[in-house]
N, C-alpha and C positions, 0 to 999 in steps of 0.2 A: 432584569436578571441580575442577581447579586452573585457573581462567580467567585468561587475560591477553590483551590486545589490543595490537597494534602495527602501525605502518605497514608495508606490503609494499614493501620497497625493493630486494630482490634478485630476480634473474631466477627463481630457484627458487621464491620466494614467489609470483610471478605465474603460474608453471606450476601451482602448487597451487591458485590461484584458478580457473584454467581447469577443473581437476578438480572443484572444489567446485560450480561452475556446473552441470556435468553431473549431479552427484549430487543437488543441491537441486532443480533445476527440470527435470531430464530433457532438457536442451538437447542437440541434435545439434552436431556439430563446426562447422557453418556458422552456428550461432546464438550460439556462445560469444564473449564479448569476450576476444580473445586477448592474449597477453603483449605483442605489439608495440603494439597499441592502448593497453593499460594503461600501457606505458612512455611513450608519447606524451602520454596524458592526465595522468600524474603530472608530466611535464615542464612542462605548461601550467597546473598548479595544482590537479589533482584530489586528492581525499582517497581513498587506496586502502589498506585495512587488512584484516588477518586476525585472527580470534579463534582462540585455541589452548586446548586442554585438555592441559596439559603440552607435549608435543612433537607433538600431533595437531591439525592444522587442522580447525576445526569450523564456521567461519562467516566471512562477508566483508561488507564494505560499500565502496561506491564512489560518489563524487559528483564532478561536474566543474563548472567555472565556466560561467556563463551571460553573457548580454549585460549583466546587472546585476552590478556588482562586488561587491555585498553579498549575492548569492544564488548558491547552488549547486543543481544538479539531481542528486538522488540516484537513480542509475540501477539500482543493485543493493544489496540488503541481505537476507541470507538465512543460515539455519542448517541444518546437517544434520538430517534427521528425528529421529535418535536424541537430539538435544540440544534439540529444540524444546520450549517450555513450561518451560524452566529459567532464563529471564531473560537468555539470551545475546543475543538480538536487541535487547533494551532496552539492554544494556551497549554493544553496537555503535553504537546510535544516540547514546548518551551520549558515546562516544568521538568520533563524527562531530561532535556539537554542540560539544564542547570544542575540537576541532581547528579548527572553523570560527570560533568566537568569538575564538580566539587570533589569527586572521588578519583580523579585522574583518568577517567574514561573519555576518550576523544573520538570514538566512532560508534555509531549505532546502525545496525542492519536489520532489515525485516523483509518479509515477502508480501507481495500483493498481486492481484490479478492484473496482468498487463493490459487487458482489454478494457478495464474500467477507467474511463477517462477522468472521472471525478477524482479518483484516487491518484492517478498519474499526475494530474495537475497539482494536487496538494503536495505530493511527495517530491516532485521535481521542480515545478515552477515556483512553489511557495517555500518549501524547506531547503531545496538545493541539493537533494540526493542525486546520485547517478546510478546507472545500472549496466551490468555487462554479463549477467548470468541468467539463463532461462532454465526453469526447473519443471519439466513435463509431469503432469498429474502428481504434484508434490505431496498432497494430503490424501490421495486416494479418493474414494467416493465421499461426498459431503452432503449435508442436508441444509436446512434453513435457506438463507438467501443465496447460497452457493449450489443448491441442488439443480441438476439438469445438465451439467456440462463437466468435462474433465477439469480437475483442480490445478491446472497449469499456473505457475507463479513465476515472478521475476524477482530477483534479489536487489533491493534498494540498499545503497550504501551512503550513509550520511556522515560526512566528515564535519565534526562539530567545530573545528577551527577555521573552516572555510566560510566565506560569505553566503548568506542564504539567497535563494531565488534564482531560477533558471528559466524564466519565461522568455520565449523568442517570438519574433515576428515572421510572417510569411516572406520567404525569399524565393521568387519564381525560378531562379537559376538552379536551385537545389532539387534534384530528382527524387521521386518517391519510389520506394521499394515495391509497394503494392498498389493495385488499381481497384477502385470502388465503382460499383454501379448500383444506383438506388439504395445506397447505404450498406451494401453487402460487398465484402471482399471477393473479387472474382479471380485474381491471379497475382503472382509476384514475379519480379525480375531478379534472378539469382546471379546476374553477371555484372552488377554495378560495382565500381571501385572508386568513385569520387570521394574526396575528403569528408564531405558531409552528405547525409541522406535523410529523407523523411520516411517515417513509418506511419501510415494513416491508420486511425482507430475508428471504431463505431461512434456514432453520435451519443448513444446511451446504451451501453452493453447491459447494464442492470435491468433496464426496462425490456430489452430484447430477450434476456434470459427468462424473465417473468412472463412475457406475453407471447413470445414466439421462440420457444426453446430450440426448434429445428434450425432456425437461422443462427442462433447463438452457437450451436454446435458447428455449423459450417464455418463461422468466423474462427472458432478455436482451431479446427482442423486445418484450415487454409493458412492461418497466421503462424502456427507453430513451426513448420519447417523454415519459414522465412526468418523468424526470430532466432532460431537455432543457428542458421547459416550466418547471419550478419553479426550476431553478438560474439562470434568467434574472433572478429577483427575490429568491431566497432563497439563504442560505449554510448549509451543514451545519456546525453548531456543537457538536454533541454526539452521543453514542451511547448507546442504551438496550439493556439485556439483559432487564430485568424485563418479563414479558409477551410475550417474543419479541424478536428482534433488530430494531432500528430506528434510523435516523438521526433526529436532531432538526434540523429546518430552521427558520431564523429569517429573517424578512423583512429585507432589507438597507435 
């Protein structure tokens, strides 16, 4: 792979982004961020970029300005399935970070599905984002890879001036908010007040949503009140893989 990343400045680049959105997320035409909107966003200060393998577009990233001049909202960052796990997503975020810092932007926020451990690991353990806001059914009904369950999201906050990476190890003395049996969340404890807590996640929520939507819905419905309760007083500051996927929550 010969990877290079550059801003999408030409109309043809933006049409390629539309195609990538369909391939990466299974979006229908009415869900795609089209070239006209991308042109308008770029005009107003959005970061719009494509990743290439030689002459083949393989990934994209797009963030736009917010009410805070020092913050951008990253709406899309994705890589074609055949190129996932090869470091392309990380390089896209590094491009976005460098682009932002050059313009005095020191913070990037975005939403993601809190139950998708792959995304959580990337956002928190690799990039070093933290989270303290849960957004129930944020996008309403969705299609593509998100079809089948409510579109609950969590807000990731990436301080570009802080060191990257918040992977943590299993610490037996830290209690877990929720209990799992056979990979399914069965209950949550709403009375914990320790300085640090774990929040256990599914092994692979994406596969569960595709192969057993009923169990995916159970995960969503049982985890939502626990997230809402604890993120009022705690912030997600780390991600654990050892002993099962889990967030590390720390009292604010």
